[in-house]
N, C-alpha and C positions, 0 to 999 in steps of 0.2 A: 203641290204649292207654289205659286205663281210666285216670279223673280222678279224683282223690281230693274233689274238689266238686261241687256241685251246677252243672247245665246249666246251658251261660252264660258259668262262669268260669275256662273250662280257660286262659285266657291266663296264670293268678297260679298255675296248676299247678307250675312251676319255684320259685315263693316258698316253697311250703308248709313242706315239709323246716326250713328254716332262720326265717320268720316267722313262721307258723303256731305261736304257743308259751302255754301258757297262763301266766299269771299278769302282774297291772302289772309287779311288782317283774322279773319276768326280761325283760317285754317292754324296760323302761327299761333293763334292764343290757343286752338286744341293739342297742339303739340306741347305746350308748358303744361297743361291740363292731362292729360292723361299718362297715365301712369307706365313706365318700363315695362311690366306685360303687356298690357293694350300695345303699347306700340311695337312690342318684338312678334306680337301674334299674327296684327295688321299686317306689318313688311313680310312674313312670312309668305304670308297668303297670296299678296299681293306681287312680291318682284318679279315671280314668272308669266303674271300677266299682263306686267303694265304694258311692255312692246306690240304683246299682240292686242292691247285696245287702244293702243296709240295708232295702228296700223289701221282699226275702225275705224277710229274717231275721223282721220287722215281725210276720208275719204268724202267729205262733205263738209262743209263751211260752219262755222260755230254756229250762228244764224238759224242755219239748218239743223239743228241734234233735235231730236227727239228726247223725251222727258229722260226712259232711263240711258239713251246715250251721254244726257247729261250728268246722270246721277255718276254712270261710267268716271266722265272726265272731272269730276268732284274730286271721285276716290282715286283719282291719277294726280292731282293736285296735291293732294294730301297726301299722297305719298311720298312726293317730291319735299315734303318738311319732313312727315318721318325718315325718310332716309338718310336724310342730312341729321339726323338726333340718331340713328344705329349705326350707321356707315362711318360717322366723320365722327361726332363728340361721344358717340361710345358712353363709357359709365361718367363722363363727364356731364354727357346731357342734364343731370340735376343741378347742378352749379352752376351750368350756364342757363339754365331755364327760369332760375330767381333772376337774374338782369333782363331779360326780355323782354319786361312789364317798360322798362324806361327808353325802350324803342319799341315807337310807336310804327305800323305802316298806317302811313297814309291813301296811298292809292298803288297801282300794280300793276302792270299790262296785264296782267291774267285776268283782272275782273272789267277790262275796259269793253267784252262785249259778253257781260252777265246777265 
């Protein structure tokens, strides 16, 4: 099976379709839409790979990333949303997610070089 991610990140392949999405608003919406089990599974799979991923991605300018690196970047950006839900919100995430619909993201620095 061919990986759609750079070498060394094959473990994250099962999460690409669901979590490798562009746009801060889309990632925030994903955070509200996924189940606690999906959040936990992605968090556990990705938590030890984020630092090596960022080391790899930092070697190039954003506009020079190839498609596999862009997918990895999108996974890292989704991880930031998921980590907040898992590490900070914890069991309160479901209650807070209902209010997220009233806080619309209209722009984000992470979207500047999309």
